[in-house]
NUKOLRO-112107 format. One line per 2 residues: number of its first residue (from 1); for each residue z, x, y of C-alpha. Coordinates in nm, 2 decimals. Each point is the difference from the previous one (the first is absolute). Layout:
BEGIN
NUM> Z/X/Y ~ ...
! end
This chain:
BEGIN
1> 3.86/1.97/2.64 ~ -0.17/-0.33/-0.06
3> 0.10/-0.19/-0.32 ~ 0.13/0.31/-0.19
5> 0.02/-0.03/-0.38 ~ 0.31/0.18/-0.15
7> 0.16/0.06/-0.33 ~ 0.37/0.06/-0.07
9> 0.06/0.34/-0.15 ~ 0.15/-0.13/-0.33
11> -0.26/-0.27/-0.04 ~ -0.34/0.15/0.07
13> -0.26/-0.27/-0.08 ~ -0.29/0.12/0.21
15> 0.06/0.37/0.06 ~ -0.15/0.29/-0.19
17> -0.20/-0.21/-0.25 ~ -0.32/-0.20/-0.04
19> 0.06/-0.36/0.10 ~ -0.22/-0.30/-0.07
21> -0.15/-0.20/0.29 ~ -0.04/-0.37/-0.09
23> -0.20/-0.28/0.17 ~ 0.27/-0.21/0.18
25> 0.04/-0.36/0.08 ~ 0.20/-0.18/0.27
27> 0.32/0.18/0.09 ~ 0.02/0.20/-0.33
29> 0.05/0.38/0.06 ~ -0.11/0.30/-0.20
31> 0.36/0.09/-0.08 ~ 0.09/-0.34/-0.13
33> -0.32/-0.02/-0.22 ~ 0.05/0.35/-0.13
35> 0.36/-0.09/-0.10 ~ -0.12/-0.31/-0.18
37> -0.26/0.19/-0.19 ~ 0.25/0.28/-0.09
39> 0.25/-0.26/-0.13 ~ -0.28/-0.17/-0.19
41> -0.10/0.33/-0.17 ~ 0.36/0.08/-0.08
43> 0.06/-0.34/-0.16 ~ -0.32/0.03/-0.20
45> 0.12/0.34/-0.13 ~ 0.33/-0.15/-0.11
47> -0.19/-0.27/-0.19 ~ -0.21/0.25/-0.19
49> -0.30/0.01/0.24 ~ -0.35/-0.16/-0.01
51> -0.18/-0.05/-0.33 ~ -0.30/0.24/-0.03
53> -0.34/-0.18/0.05 ~ -0.23/0.28/-0.12
55> -0.03/0.13/-0.36 ~ 0.12/0.35/-0.06
57> -0.35/0.13/-0.10 ~ -0.13/-0.10/0.35
59> 0.30/0.16/0.18 ~ -0.07/0.33/-0.19
61> -0.38/0.00/0.02 ~ -0.01/-0.07/0.38
63> 0.32/0.20/0.08 ~ 0.18/-0.29/0.15
65> 0.37/-0.05/0.08 ~ 0.23/-0.24/-0.18
67> 0.04/-0.32/0.19 ~ 0.36/0.04/0.12
69> -0.06/0.35/0.12 ~ -0.31/-0.12/0.19
71> 0.19/-0.30/0.14 ~ 0.28/0.23/0.14
73> -0.23/0.26/0.13 ~ -0.23/-0.24/0.19
75> 0.31/-0.10/0.20 ~ 0.22/0.31/0.02
77> -0.19/0.31/-0.11 ~ 0.16/0.34/0.03
79> -0.33/0.17/0.07 ~ -0.34/-0.13/0.11
81> -0.14/0.11/-0.33 ~ 0.24/-0.25/-0.17
83> -0.13/-0.27/0.22 ~ -0.37/0.08/-0.08
85> 0.07/-0.01/-0.38 ~ 0.18/-0.33/0.03
87> -0.28/-0.15/0.21 ~ -0.26/0.12/-0.25
89> 0.18/-0.17/-0.29 ~ 0.04/-0.33/0.19
91> -0.36/0.00/0.13 ~ -0.14/0.09/-0.35
93> 0.20/-0.29/-0.16 ~ -0.13/-0.25/0.26
95> -0.36/0.10/-0.03 ~ 0.01/0.03/-0.38
97> 0.13/-0.35/-0.04 ~ -0.27/-0.14/0.23
99> -0.27/0.19/-0.19 ~ 0.13/-0.12/-0.34
101> 0.01/-0.36/0.13 ~ -0.36/0.02/0.11
103> -0.11/0.15/-0.32 ~ 0.18/-0.28/-0.19
105> -0.19/-0.25/0.22 ~ -0.33/0.17/-0.09
107> 0.08/0.01/-0.37 ~ 0.12/-0.36/-0.01
109> -0.32/-0.11/0.16 ~ -0.21/0.20/-0.25
111> 0.15/-0.03/-0.33 ~ 0.13/-0.35/-0.06
113> -0.34/-0.16/0.08 ~ -0.35/0.12/-0.07
115> -0.23/0.00/0.30 ~ -0.35/-0.15/0.02
117> -0.28/0.21/-0.14 ~ -0.29/-0.06/0.23
119> -0.36/0.01/-0.12 ~ -0.17/0.34/-0.02
121> -0.34/-0.17/0.06 ~ 0.12/-0.13/0.34
123> -0.11/0.32/0.18 ~ 0.12/0.09/0.35
125> -0.32/0.19/0.06 ~ -0.19/-0.34/0.01
127> 0.16/-0.06/0.34 ~ 0.01/0.36/0.12
129> -0.38/0.03/-0.04 ~ -0.06/-0.30/0.22
131> 0.22/0.11/0.29 ~ -0.18/0.07/0.33
133> 0.20/0.33/0.03 ~ 0.12/0.28/-0.22
135> 0.36/0.02/-0.12 ~ 0.19/0.32/0.06
137> 0.10/0.23/-0.29 ~ 0.36/-0.11/0.05
139> -0.09/-0.37/-0.03 ~ -0.20/0.07/-0.32
141> 0.29/0.20/-0.15 ~ 0.25/-0.28/0.07
143> -0.24/-0.26/-0.15 ~ -0.03/0.20/-0.31
145> 0.38/0.01/-0.03 ~ 0.02/-0.38/0.05
147> -0.29/-0.06/-0.25 ~ 0.18/0.20/-0.27
149> 0.32/-0.19/0.07 ~ -0.17/-0.34/-0.02
151> -0.17/0.09/-0.33 ~ 0.33/0.12/-0.17
153> 0.26/-0.24/-0.14 ~ 0.26/0.14/0.23
155> 0.06/-0.23/0.30 ~ -0.13/0.16/0.33
157> 0.27/0.04/0.26 ~ -0.16/0.22/0.25
159> 0.06/0.10/0.37 ~ -0.31/0.08/0.19
161> 0.07/0.20/0.31 ~ -0.26/0.08/0.26
163> -0.02/0.06/0.37 ~ -0.11/-0.26/0.25
165> -0.37/-0.06/-0.06 ~ -0.03/0.20/-0.32
167> -0.16/-0.29/-0.18 ~ 0.27/-0.16/-0.22
169> -0.14/-0.35/0.03 ~ -0.32/0.09/-0.18
171> 0.20/0.15/-0.28 ~ 0.19/-0.32/-0.04
173> -0.33/-0.20/0.01 ~ -0.16/0.21/-0.28
175> 0.32/-0.03/-0.21 ~ 0.00/-0.38/0.05
177> -0.37/-0.01/-0.11 ~ 0.10/0.17/-0.32
179> 0.28/-0.26/-0.06 ~ -0.23/-0.29/0.07
181> -0.29/0.13/-0.22 ~ 0.26/0.04/-0.28
183> 0.08/-0.37/0.02 ~ 0.31/0.01/0.22
185> 0.10/-0.11/0.35 ~ 0.11/0.23/0.28
187> 0.25/-0.06/0.28 ~ 0.00/0.20/0.32
189> 0.31/-0.02/0.22 ~ -0.03/0.09/0.37
191> 0.29/0.01/0.25 ~ -0.18/-0.21/0.27
193> -0.24/-0.29/0.01 ~ -0.23/0.21/0.23
195> -0.02/0.27/-0.26 ~ -0.05/-0.24/-0.29
197> -0.29/-0.16/0.18 ~ -0.15/0.34/0.07
199> 0.03/0.09/-0.37 ~ -0.16/-0.32/-0.11
201> -0.31/0.07/0.22 ~ -0.03/0.35/-0.13
203> 0.04/-0.11/-0.37 ~ -0.26/-0.28/0.04
205> -0.25/0.24/0.16 ~ 0.01/0.23/-0.30
207> 0.09/-0.22/-0.29 ~ -0.21/-0.32/0.07
209> -0.30/0.16/-0.16 ~ 0.20/0.02/-0.33
211> 0.07/-0.37/0.01 ~ 0.38/0.06/0.04
213> 0.18/-0.28/0.18 ~ 0.25/0.11/0.26
215> 0.24/-0.24/0.19 ~ 0.25/0.03/0.28
217> 0.36/-0.13/-0.03 ~ 0.20/0.02/0.32
219> 0.25/-0.24/0.16 ~ -0.25/-0.10/0.27
221> -0.23/-0.20/-0.22 ~ 0.01/-0.38/-0.02
223> 0.20/-0.17/-0.27 ~ -0.31/-0.15/-0.16
225> -0.18/0.33/-0.01 ~ 0.31/0.17/-0.15
227> 0.03/-0.26/-0.27 ~ -0.36/0.04/-0.09
229> 0.04/0.38/-0.02 ~ 0.31/-0.02/-0.22
231> -0.18/-0.23/-0.24 ~ -0.31/0.22/-0.03
233> 0.23/0.31/-0.04 ~ 0.18/-0.16/-0.29
235> -0.32/-0.10/-0.17 ~ -0.13/0.35/0.04
237> -0.29/-0.09/0.24 ~ 0.12/0.26/0.25
239> -0.03/0.36/-0.10 ~ 0.18/0.18/0.28
241> 0.26/-0.16/0.23 ~ 0.08/0.19/0.32
243> 0.30/-0.11/0.20 ~ 0.34/0.06/0.16
245> 0.35/-0.08/-0.13 ~ -0.14/-0.34/-0.07
247> -0.12/0.13/-0.34 ~ 0.36/0.06/-0.10
249> 0.09/-0.37/0.02 ~ 0.09/-0.18/-0.32
251> -0.29/-0.25/0.01 ~ -0.26/0.28/-0.02
253> -0.10/0.01/-0.36 ~ -0.27/0.22/-0.15
255> -0.21/-0.07/-0.31 ~ -0.01/0.37/-0.10
257> 0.14/0.25/0.25 ~ -0.09/0.36/-0.09
259> 0.03/0.21/0.31 ~ 0.23/-0.01/0.30
261> -0.07/0.21/0.31 ~ 0.27/0.01/0.27
263> -0.11/0.14/0.33 ~ 0.23/0.19/0.24
265> 0.29/0.05/-0.24 ~ 0.26/0.05/0.27
267> -0.02/-0.37/0.06 ~ 0.05/-0.10/-0.36
269> 0.32/0.08/-0.19 ~ 0.03/0.07/-0.37
271> 0.12/-0.36/-0.05 ~ -0.32/-0.16/0.14
273> -0.21/0.23/-0.21 ~ 0.18/-0.12/-0.30
275> -0.03/-0.36/0.11 ~ -0.38/0.00/0.01
277> -0.03/0.21/-0.32 ~ 0.19/-0.28/-0.18
279> -0.28/-0.24/0.08 ~ -0.21/0.17/-0.27
281> 0.04/0.15/-0.35 ~ 0.12/0.34/0.12
283> -0.29/0.07/0.24 ~ -0.10/0.34/0.13
285> 0.15/0.07/0.34 ~ -0.15/0.22/0.28
287> 0.21/0.06/0.31 ~ -0.18/0.13/0.31
289> 0.18/0.18/0.28 ~ -0.14/0.14/0.32
291> 0.32/0.17/0.09 ~ -0.05/0.33/-0.17
293> 0.32/0.15/-0.12 ~ 0.06/0.35/-0.15
295> -0.04/-0.01/-0.38 ~ 0.36/0.09/-0.08
297> 0.12/-0.29/0.20 ~ -0.26/-0.23/-0.14
299> 0.16/0.08/-0.34 ~ 0.34/-0.12/0.13
301> -0.13/-0.32/0.17 ~ -0.25/-0.09/-0.26
303> 0.13/0.18/-0.31 ~ -0.09/-0.30/-0.20
305> -0.37/0.04/0.09 ~ -0.27/0.26/-0.08
307> -0.15/0.15/0.32 ~ -0.36/0.04/0.12
309> -0.09/0.16/0.33 ~ -0.32/-0.03/0.20
311> 0.02/0.32/0.20 ~ -0.33/0.00/0.18
313> -0.16/-0.22/0.26 ~ -0.35/-0.14/-0.02
315> -0.25/0.23/0.18 ~ -0.07/-0.26/0.27
317> 0.36/-0.02/0.12 ~ 0.03/0.14/0.35
319> 0.29/0.22/0.10 ~ 0.21/-0.19/0.26
321> 0.08/0.21/0.31 ~ 0.37/-0.05/0.08
323> 0.17/0.07/0.34 ~ 0.37/-0.03/0.09
325> 0.06/-0.08/0.36 ~ 0.28/-0.10/0.24
327> 0.00/-0.27/0.27 ~ -0.17/0.23/0.25
329> -0.33/-0.04/-0.18 ~ 0.00/-0.38/0.00
331> -0.28/-0.04/0.26 ~ -0.23/0.25/-0.19
333> 0.06/-0.18/-0.33 ~ -0.08/-0.34/0.16
335> -0.33/0.14/0.14 ~ -0.08/0.14/-0.34
337> 0.05/-0.34/-0.16 ~ -0.23/-0.16/0.26
339> -0.27/0.27/-0.07 ~ 0.02/-0.07/-0.37
341> -0.02/-0.38/0.04 ~ -0.29/0.04/0.25
343> -0.19/0.19/-0.27 ~ 0.05/-0.30/-0.23
345> 0.31/0.11/-0.20 ~ 0.33/-0.18/-0.04
347> 0.36/0.12/0.04 ~ 0.35/-0.07/-0.15
349> 0.31/0.04/0.20 ~ 0.31/0.00/-0.22
351> 0.36/-0.04/0.11 ~ 0.33/-0.03/-0.18
353> 0.14/-0.34/0.11 ~ -0.11/-0.36/0.03
355> 0.21/-0.12/0.29 ~ 0.20/0.19/0.26
357> 0.33/-0.15/-0.10 ~ -0.01/0.15/-0.35
359> 0.16/0.33/0.10 ~ 0.24/0.13/0.27
361> -0.24/0.28/0.09 ~ -0.22/-0.18/0.25
363> -0.22/0.30/0.04 ~ -0.17/-0.08/-0.33
365> -0.33/-0.18/0.04 ~ -0.01/-0.34/-0.16
367> -0.33/-0.17/-0.12 ~ 0.03/-0.30/0.23
369> 0.09/0.19/0.32 ~ -0.27/0.25/-0.06
371> -0.25/-0.27/-0.07 ~ 0.07/-0.17/0.33
373> -0.02/0.34/0.19 ~ -0.33/0.10/-0.17
375> -0.16/-0.34/0.05 ~ 0.10/-0.04/0.37
377> 0.02/0.36/0.13 ~ -0.12/0.28/-0.23
379> -0.31/-0.15/-0.17 ~ -0.08/-0.33/0.19
381> -0.37/0.03/-0.07 ~ 0.03/0.04/-0.37
383> 0.08/-0.25/-0.28 ~ 0.37/0.07/-0.10
385> 0.20/-0.18/-0.26 ~ 0.32/0.07/-0.20
387> 0.13/-0.04/-0.36 ~ 0.35/0.04/-0.15
389> 0.18/-0.07/-0.33 ~ 0.19/-0.30/0.12
391> -0.32/-0.21/0.05 ~ -0.11/-0.24/-0.27
393> -0.23/0.16/-0.27 ~ -0.29/-0.23/0.11
395> 0.04/0.11/0.36 ~ 0.00/0.37/-0.10
397> -0.30/-0.04/-0.22 ~ -0.20/-0.17/0.28
399> 0.08/0.28/0.25 ~ -0.09/0.27/-0.25
401> -0.33/-0.18/-0.08 ~ -0.08/-0.02/0.38
403> 0.08/0.37/0.04 ~ -0.21/0.09/-0.30
405> -0.30/-0.20/0.12 ~ 0.02/0.17/0.34
407> 0.13/-0.29/0.21 ~ 0.31/0.20/0.11
409> -0.04/0.34/0.17 ~ 0.37/0.11/0.01
411> 0.26/-0.12/-0.25 ~ 0.37/0.04/0.08
413> 0.20/0.00/-0.33 ~ 0.32/0.09/-0.18
415> -0.02/0.18/-0.33 ~ -0.14/-0.31/-0.17
417> -0.34/0.17/0.01 ~ 0.14/0.30/-0.20
419> -0.11/-0.14/-0.33 ~ -0.37/0.05/-0.09
421> -0.19/-0.19/0.27 ~ -0.36/0.12/0.02
423> -0.17/-0.02/0.34 ~ -0.28/0.27/0.00
425> -0.07/-0.05/0.37 ~ 0.36/0.09/0.12
427> 0.00/0.36/0.10 ~ 0.31/0.05/0.21
429> 0.37/-0.07/-0.07 ~ 0.28/0.05/0.25
431> 0.35/-0.02/-0.14 ~ 0.27/-0.07/0.26
433> 0.35/0.15/-0.04 ~ -0.12/0.19/-0.31
435> 0.33/0.18/-0.03 ~ 0.13/-0.33/-0.14
437> -0.22/0.02/-0.31 ~ 0.03/0.21/-0.32
439> -0.28/0.25/-0.05 ~ -0.12/-0.18/-0.32
441> -0.03/-0.32/0.20 ~ -0.18/0.17/0.29
443> -0.25/0.14/-0.25 ~ -0.05/-0.34/-0.15
445> -0.07/-0.15/0.34 ~ -0.23/0.28/0.10
447> -0.20/-0.08/-0.32 ~ -0.12/-0.33/0.16
449> -0.25/0.19/0.21 ~ -0.27/0.25/-0.11
451> -0.14/-0.26/-0.25 ~ -0.35/-0.02/0.14
453> -0.26/0.25/0.12 ~ 0.16/0.06/0.34
455> 0.22/0.30/0.10 ~ 0.36/-0.14/0.01
457> 0.31/0.08/0.19 ~ 0.38/-0.06/-0.03
459> 0.22/0.04/0.30 ~ 0.38/0.02/-0.06
461> 0.20/-0.08/0.31 ~ 0.36/0.12/-0.03
463> 0.32/0.02/0.19 ~ 0.28/0.25/-0.04
465> 0.02/0.38/0.01 ~ 0.18/0.05/-0.33
467> -0.11/0.28/-0.23 ~ -0.04/-0.24/-0.29
469> -0.23/-0.23/0.20 ~ -0.22/0.29/0.11
471> -0.01/0.13/-0.36 ~ -0.11/-0.34/-0.13
473> -0.28/-0.04/0.26 ~ -0.12/0.35/-0.08
475> -0.03/-0.08/-0.37 ~ -0.21/-0.31/0.08
477> -0.24/0.19/0.23 ~ -0.05/0.29/-0.24
479> -0.07/-0.18/-0.33 ~ -0.17/-0.31/-0.14
481> 0.13/0.06/-0.35 ~ 0.24/-0.28/-0.11
483> 0.18/0.22/-0.26 ~ 0.08/0.27/0.25
485> 0.12/-0.26/0.25 ~ 0.22/-0.18/-0.25
487> 0.16/0.33/-0.11 ~ 0.08/0.08/0.37
489> 0.12/-0.35/0.06 ~ 0.24/0.04/-0.28
491> 0.12/0.33/0.13 ~ 0.06/-0.14/0.35
493> 0.15/-0.34/-0.09 ~ 0.17/0.04/-0.34
495> -0.09/-0.21/-0.31 ~ 0.21/-0.32/0.05
497> -0.17/-0.07/0.33 ~ -0.34/0.09/-0.13
499> -0.01/-0.24/-0.29 ~ 0.25/-0.27/0.08
501> 0.08/0.08/-0.37 ~ 0.18/-0.33/-0.05
503> -0.32/-0.20/-0.05 ~ -0.11/0.23/-0.28
505> 0.31/-0.11/-0.20 ~ 0.11/0.36/0.01
507> 0.37/0.05/0.07 ~ 0.10/0.18/0.32
509> 0.09/0.35/-0.09 ~ 0.36/0.08/0.09
511> -0.04/0.38/0.01 ~ -0.36/0.10/-0.10
513> -0.26/0.05/0.28 ~ -0.35/-0.05/-0.14
515> -0.14/0.25/0.25 ~ 0.24/0.30/-0.01
517> 0.09/-0.04/-0.37 ~ -0.35/0.03/-0.13
519> 0.10/0.30/-0.22 ~ 0.28/-0.19/-0.17
521> -0.23/-0.31/-0.02 ~ -0.26/0.21/-0.20
523> 0.28/0.12/-0.24 ~ 0.13/-0.36/-0.04
525> -0.36/-0.13/-0.07 ~ -0.06/0.28/-0.26
527> 0.34/-0.08/-0.17 ~ -0.07/-0.38/0.00
529> -0.34/0.05/-0.17 ~ 0.15/0.24/-0.26
531> 0.28/-0.25/-0.08 ~ -0.23/-0.30/-0.03
533> -0.26/0.19/-0.21 ~ 0.27/0.06/-0.26
535> 0.20/-0.32/0.03 ~ -0.21/-0.27/0.16
537> 0.26/-0.27/0.03 ~ 0.30/0.23/0.04
539> 0.14/-0.11/-0.34 ~ 0.13/0.34/-0.13
541> 0.37/0.07/0.02 ~ -0.06/0.30/0.23
543> -0.16/-0.22/0.26 ~ 0.26/-0.28/-0.01
545> 0.14/0.11/0.34 ~ -0.34/0.00/0.16
547> -0.07/-0.34/-0.13 ~ 0.32/-0.12/0.16
549> -0.09/0.17/0.32 ~ -0.34/-0.16/0.03
551> 0.14/-0.34/-0.10 ~ 0.27/0.03/0.26
553> -0.25/0.06/0.28 ~ -0.30/-0.22/-0.09
555> 0.14/-0.29/-0.20 ~ -0.19/-0.26/0.20
557> -0.34/0.18/-0.06 ~ 0.00/0.13/-0.35
559> 0.09/-0.13/-0.33 ~ 0.11/0.28/-0.22
! end
């Protein structure tokens, strides 16, 4: 027998009972760790146990175990049923405290300061009627929600979710128009200089005729130009400022900031949102995200925001045909790219790394190696260039401009192009080593093609025969719906991986799993809403324990 595990008869630690399996670290064994936990629980018992963290009425209403019982049964249950009950109690507590904290955030924002009441005579329809295209029903519905928000005295804190290409920018533009026509300034934050520049051009195209002055603030502009912009902004001569993180700097002062729009929320944390909002007298905030996430989870991540969803695409958006292929198809794919470019289209080739030395796995394609191969061997007769995130912003912008104006046929890139770049003539995207990307990210990348009148294609090249990889490729080929894709991504990857929750200022969950515990999450959300409806600041004696629990977990984020 290899490495047998045995128990002495009079001291059966591991035989005939349910035993816990713990994650181990260097040279620590399960037996040692179990012994430590057992001793710890014993000592705790001698000292009178843990203090209860949930009020009695919650334990009764939701049929939850008392804390010491749950604590013992999560480690050493007699039956699996005991383990399930213990886990339910601990997951419920973790999710409830998060929900209560988010509701406190929401309430703190709303009650202590009155928001701006925007002018009813500044009508959104003035812009809508001049647009060269019709808005979808979903866009009109969302605009109505925003309009009602802006005209009420409650500060707007709204998350706008919509799939790639569903037309969120135009919604932001019309909201900014209302703010400006009510006598305020608007700030639009974009994650990259390329995107900020693109927004500026779109805003000018539509808002110039209303004599609204839009300006760009990115780190690439000259010192002199920047000083001039900052001065005009402070005097109120600029109505809408569009820029990157540069807008967050202390020397950026507004005369009268009324609306803040942050684009691509997963790149801006709660703290940055707060930082820019502090530049005005409690301005309205609209957060736009193109990573659609299921509503239940949106409530956890953005519990301090109201949620609007654009759930239909404009009628002119083409479905992107997606194929998942292995190395065997390489030559066919290259011929397909040549054919597309010969017909006047352009192509993206995306890979996961910048330089080869970045990872051990040398099989992965890097931008620079791939660029050299394509330029010299694969596509010597075409104009090939490359772009990646480590370049200086000015360099990246120049390359994107050249690609946009048709001077580059094939652009080799990292995921730097994932965010919002609009090149209507690009009709094919090939993603190398696509097994390395999350589904939500593949979907974002794919959304860079199919923006013009031409039939568009996305080819996912992948390595690996694993079931998970095949499953993910299948999802990408079968649907273009971002909400379905993100749900699946969550299922296959788990929530921590999916969100990188740290940047949202949300604590890592010790026991709850946002995907598998959705039922408990719904209960916890319902409980949190009931509690806050009755006792907004958790001041009643019966909620003293809850107040302590929330304070304990979220001290750095919430003043209670």
